[in-house]
C-alpha positions in Angstrom: -29.6 2.1 -1.7 -27.3 5.1 -1.6 -24.8 5.8 1.2 -23.9 9.3 0.3 -20.7 8.5 -1.7 -20.8 9.0 -5.4 -19.0 6.8 -7.9 -16.2 9.4 -8.5 -15.3 9.4 -4.9 -14.8 5.5 -5.1 -12.4 6.0 -8.0 -10.5 8.3 -5.8 -10.6 5.8 -2.9 -9.0 3.3 -5.2 -6.3 5.7 -6.9 -4.9 7.1 -3.6 -3.1 4.0 -2.4 -2.0 3.1 -6.1 -0.6 6.7 -6.4 1.2 6.3 -3.1 2.7 3.0 -4.2 3.7 4.4 -7.7 5.3 7.7 -6.2 7.3 5.6 -3.3 8.5 3.2 -6.4 9.6 6.2 -8.5 11.4 8.1 -5.5 13.2 5.0 -4.4 14.2 4.3 -8.2 15.5 7.7 -8.8 17.2 7.9 -5.0 18.6 4.4 -5.5 17.3 3.4 -2.2 17.6 -0.1 -1.0 14.8 -2.5 -2.1 13.9 -3.5 1.5 13.5 0.1 2.6 11.4 0.7 -0.5 9.3 -2.1 0.4 8.8 -1.2 3.8 7.7 2.2 3.4 5.4 0.9 0.8 4.1 -1.7 3.4 3.6 1.1 6.2 1.7 3.1 3.8 -0.5 0.3 2.9 -1.4 -0.1 6.7 -2.1 3.4 7.0 -4.6 3.5 4.1 -5.9 0.3 5.5 -6.8 1.5 8.9 -7.9 4.8 7.4 -10.3 2.9 5.1 -11.6 0.7 7.9 -12.2 3.6 10.5 -13.9 5.9 7.8 -17.7 6.9 8.5 -18.7 4.7 5.6 -16.3 1.8 6.1 -14.7 0.2 2.9 -14.1 -3.2 4.5 -12.9 -4.9 1.4 -10.6 -2.2 0.0 -9.1 -1.9 3.9 -8.7 -5.6 4.0 -7.1 -5.9 0.7 -4.5 -3.0 1.6 -3.7 -4.7 5.1 -3.2 -8.3 3.1 -0.8 -6.5 0.7 1.1 -4.8 3.6 1.6 -8.1 5.2 3.1 -9.5 1.7 5.3 -6.5 1.5 6.6 -6.7 5.0 7.4 -10.5 4.1 9.1 -9.2 0.9 11.0 -6.6 2.7 12.2 -9.1 5.3 13.3 -11.4 2.3 15.0 -8.7 0.5 16.9 -7.5 3.8 18.3 -10.9 4.7 19.2 -12.0 1.4 18.9 -9.7 -1.6 19.3 -12.2 -4.1 16.7 -14.2 -3.0 14.3 -11.5 -3.1 11.7 -11.9 -6.1 12.5 -8.4 -7.3 
C-alpha cells in the first residue's frame, strides 16, 4: 500500500528535526547561551515539529509522538538546569 510519500520524503521528515536540534546546539555553543535556554529552545522546536507531524495530511504518528516525548524530557532537563546547574546532566 502506497500513501503517496516516497522514501526520500521520509528521510527528509527525519532530518528536519535533527538538523534543528543540531543548529540550536551549535548556535548556543558559539553564542555561549545558558544551557537551560538552549534546552528550552530545543523543546519548543520539538513541540512544533511534533504538532506539525501529527496534523499533516498523511500523519506521522510515531515520529510526532517521539518528538513530543523528547520535548517533555527537554523541558524537564531545562527546569533542572535552571534550578541547579550543577545537578543538570549536561
